[in-house]
C-alpha positions as CSV (number, residue, x, y, z in Angstrom):
1,M,-0.1,12.6,-51.4
2,P,-2.3,14.8,-49.1
3,R,-2.7,18.6,-49.9
4,L,-3.4,21.5,-47.5
5,D,-4.7,24.7,-48.8
6,N,-5.2,28.0,-47.1
7,S,-5.4,31.5,-47.8
8,I,-5.7,34.9,-45.5
9,D,-5.7,38.7,-46.3
10,I,-3.3,40.6,-44.7
11,N,-3.4,44.5,-44.5
12,A,0.4,45.1,-45.4
13,P,1.9,46.1,-48.7
14,L,2.3,43.2,-51.1
15,E,6.2,43.8,-51.5
16,T,6.6,43.7,-47.7
17,V,4.4,40.4,-47.2
18,F,6.5,38.6,-50.2
19,A,9.9,39.5,-48.6
20,Y,9.0,38.2,-45.4
21,L,7.4,35.0,-46.8
22,A,10.4,34.6,-49.2
23,D,12.9,34.7,-46.5
24,V,13.1,31.4,-44.9
25,E,15.0,32.5,-42.0
26,S,11.9,34.4,-40.9
27,H,9.8,31.0,-41.1
28,P,10.2,30.1,-37.2
29,E,8.8,33.4,-36.3
30,W,5.4,32.1,-37.9
31,V,5.4,28.7,-39.3
32,K,4.1,26.5,-36.4
33,W,5.9,23.3,-37.6
34,T,9.5,25.2,-38.3
35,K,11.7,25.3,-35.1
36,E,14.9,26.5,-36.9
37,A,15.6,27.6,-40.4
38,E,19.2,28.3,-42.0
39,I,20.0,29.4,-45.5
40,T,22.6,27.1,-47.0
41,S,23.4,28.6,-50.3
42,V,25.3,31.7,-51.4
43,E,22.1,33.5,-52.7
44,K,19.5,34.2,-49.9
45,A,16.7,34.0,-52.1
46,G,15.5,33.0,-55.4
47,L,15.5,30.1,-57.9
48,G,18.0,27.4,-56.4
49,A,18.3,28.8,-53.0
50,T,18.9,26.2,-50.5
51,S,18.1,26.0,-46.8
52,T,17.8,23.7,-43.8
53,M,15.2,23.4,-41.2
54,K,14.3,21.6,-38.2
55,M,10.6,20.7,-38.4
56,Q,8.0,19.2,-36.0
57,V,4.5,17.8,-36.9
58,G,3.1,16.1,-33.7
59,P,5.6,14.2,-31.6
60,R,8.0,13.8,-34.7
61,K,11.2,16.2,-35.0
62,E,13.1,16.0,-38.1
63,T,15.9,18.0,-40.1
64,V,15.0,18.5,-43.8
65,E,16.7,20.2,-46.6
66,A,14.9,22.4,-49.1
67,I,15.4,24.1,-52.6
68,V,13.6,26.7,-54.2
69,T,12.0,25.4,-57.4
70,E,10.0,28.3,-58.5
71,F,10.5,31.9,-57.7
72,K,9.0,35.0,-59.2
73,T,9.4,38.2,-57.0
74,N,6.2,39.5,-55.4
75,E,4.2,36.8,-56.9
76,F,5.3,33.2,-55.4
77,V,7.9,31.1,-54.1
78,T,8.0,27.3,-53.7
79,W,10.4,24.8,-51.9
80,R,10.6,21.2,-52.3
81,H,12.4,19.1,-49.5
82,T,15.4,17.3,-50.9
83,R,16.0,15.5,-47.4
84,G,13.6,14.4,-44.9
85,M,9.8,14.5,-45.0
86,E,8.6,14.5,-48.6
87,M,7.0,18.0,-48.8
88,T,6.4,20.7,-51.6
89,D,4.8,24.1,-50.4
90,R,4.1,27.2,-52.4
91,L,3.4,30.5,-51.1
92,S,1.5,33.0,-53.6
93,V,0.5,36.6,-53.2
94,V,-1.8,38.8,-55.0
95,P,-3.2,42.4,-54.3
96,F,-6.7,42.2,-52.9
97,R,-8.5,45.4,-52.4
98,E,-6.7,47.5,-49.8
99,S,-4.7,44.2,-48.9
100,T,-2.6,41.3,-49.9
101,K,-4.0,37.8,-50.2
102,V,-1.6,35.1,-49.3
103,A,-2.3,31.7,-50.6
104,W,-0.2,28.5,-49.2
105,S,-0.5,25.1,-50.5
106,V,1.4,22.3,-48.9
107,D,1.8,18.7,-50.6
108,Y,3.3,16.0,-48.4
109,T,4.0,12.5,-48.1
110,P,3.5,11.1,-44.6
111,P,6.6,9.5,-43.3
112,M,6.8,5.9,-42.1
113,G,5.2,4.2,-44.9
114,G,2.0,2.5,-44.5
115,M,1.9,3.3,-40.8
116,G,2.3,7.0,-41.5
117,K,-0.4,6.8,-44.0
118,L,-2.7,5.3,-41.4
119,M,-1.5,8.0,-38.7
120,D,-2.2,10.6,-41.4
121,M,-5.7,9.5,-41.9
122,L,-6.5,9.3,-38.2
123,F,-5.1,12.6,-37.1
124,M,-2.0,13.8,-38.7
125,E,-3.7,15.6,-41.7
126,R,-6.1,17.6,-39.2
127,L,-3.3,18.4,-37.1
128,F,-1.0,19.6,-40.0
129,D,-3.8,21.5,-41.5
130,Q,-4.6,23.3,-38.1
131,L,-1.0,24.1,-37.8
132,A,-1.2,25.6,-41.2
133,K,-3.9,27.7,-40.2
134,D,-2.6,28.9,-37.0
135,S,0.5,29.8,-38.8
136,M,-1.3,32.0,-41.4
137,A,-3.2,33.6,-38.2
138,Q,0.3,34.4,-36.8
139,L,1.6,35.7,-40.4
140,K,-1.3,38.1,-40.4
141,A,-1.0,39.2,-36.7
142,R,3.1,39.7,-37.2
143,L,3.0,41.5,-40.5
144,E,-0.2,43.9,-39.5
145,N,1.3,44.6,-36.1
146,A,4.6,45.7,-37.8
147,N,2.9,48.7,-39.6
């Protein structure tokens, strides 16, 4: 299972950063592969909250469903896909000097079996990683310009 790890420092209060990250409905504003997101559970956030998203990495578009499997306010949130592309992503925040450090790890299994693994080795992992880096830059710009 490939894993992507990225981090960035954001000049915004930790509580503001975490609230924005934990709100899955904000993800289309900054996550490059999330085109739509909707909370499907009664609870909007926290352990067990569920959502549905439309995602696109490369030419492939897919509807996925996810559940929050780990959650600690102002520290971390982890989503695991329960339908669609097999993926787990975790966002963590820590205070760092006068800013907030955001760490994002994504573990995924390429779709389409052996063909997907080959495509991942050839170009998908690099594309996915670049999309994650671009997403982090967009997150930084959005939150720093909000202040």
